[in-house]
C-alpha positions as CSV (number, residue, x, y, z in Angstrom):
1,X,0.0,0.0,0.0
2,X,1.3,3.4,-0.9
3,X,0.7,6.4,1.4
4,X,0.2,9.5,-0.6
5,X,-0.2,12.0,2.3
6,X,2.1,15.0,2.0
7,X,3.4,17.2,4.8
8,X,4.6,20.7,4.6
9,X,8.1,21.6,5.8
10,X,6.5,23.4,8.7
11,X,4.8,20.2,9.7
12,X,8.1,18.3,9.5
13,X,9.5,20.9,11.9
14,X,6.8,20.1,14.4
15,X,7.1,16.4,14.0
16,X,10.8,16.7,14.4
17,X,10.2,18.5,17.7
18,X,11.7,21.7,16.4
19,X,15.1,20.0,16.0
20,X,15.4,22.1,12.8
21,X,14.0,25.6,12.0
22,X,11.8,26.0,9.0
23,X,14.5,27.8,7.1
24,X,16.8,24.8,7.6
25,X,14.2,22.3,6.4
26,X,13.6,24.3,3.3
27,X,17.4,24.4,2.7
28,X,17.7,20.6,3.2
29,X,14.8,20.0,0.8
30,X,16.4,22.3,-1.8
31,X,19.8,20.4,-1.4
32,X,18.1,17.0,-1.6
33,X,16.3,17.9,-4.9
34,X,19.6,19.3,-6.3
35,X,21.4,16.0,-5.4
36,X,18.7,14.0,-7.1
37,X,19.0,16.3,-10.1
38,X,15.3,17.0,-10.1
39,X,14.3,19.8,-12.4
40,X,11.3,21.9,-11.3
41,X,11.4,24.6,-13.9
42,X,10.3,24.0,-17.5
43,X,9.3,26.0,-20.5
44,X,5.6,26.6,-21.2
45,X,5.8,24.5,-24.4
46,X,7.3,21.5,-22.4
47,X,4.5,21.7,-19.9
48,X,1.9,21.9,-22.6
49,X,3.4,18.8,-24.3
50,X,3.3,16.9,-21.0
51,X,-0.3,18.0,-20.3
52,X,-1.3,16.8,-23.8
53,X,0.3,13.4,-23.2
54,X,-1.6,13.1,-19.9
55,X,-4.9,14.1,-21.6
56,X,-4.3,11.5,-24.3
57,X,-3.6,8.8,-21.7
58,X,-6.3,9.6,-19.1
59,X,-8.8,11.7,-21.0
60,X,-9.9,15.3,-20.5
61,X,-10.9,14.8,-16.9
62,X,-7.5,13.8,-15.5
63,X,-7.8,15.7,-12.2
64,X,-8.5,12.6,-10.2
65,X,-5.9,9.9,-9.8
66,X,-6.7,6.8,-11.9
67,X,-5.4,4.5,-9.1
68,X,-8.0,5.5,-6.6
């Protein structure tokens, strides 16, 4: 079973009993994404091409997850 709940960095600070400040959690998240070479910025044309592939695969109403 996959748990798809997400938590904000602020929530992680609370769960971690304030071991790290929010600024530090944000910095660690940024560093982790950089190490994983995740790219979050894309050109509008790239996003539109991706959205078109999703529409083609899942139909016009792809807001809901097909796995649920």
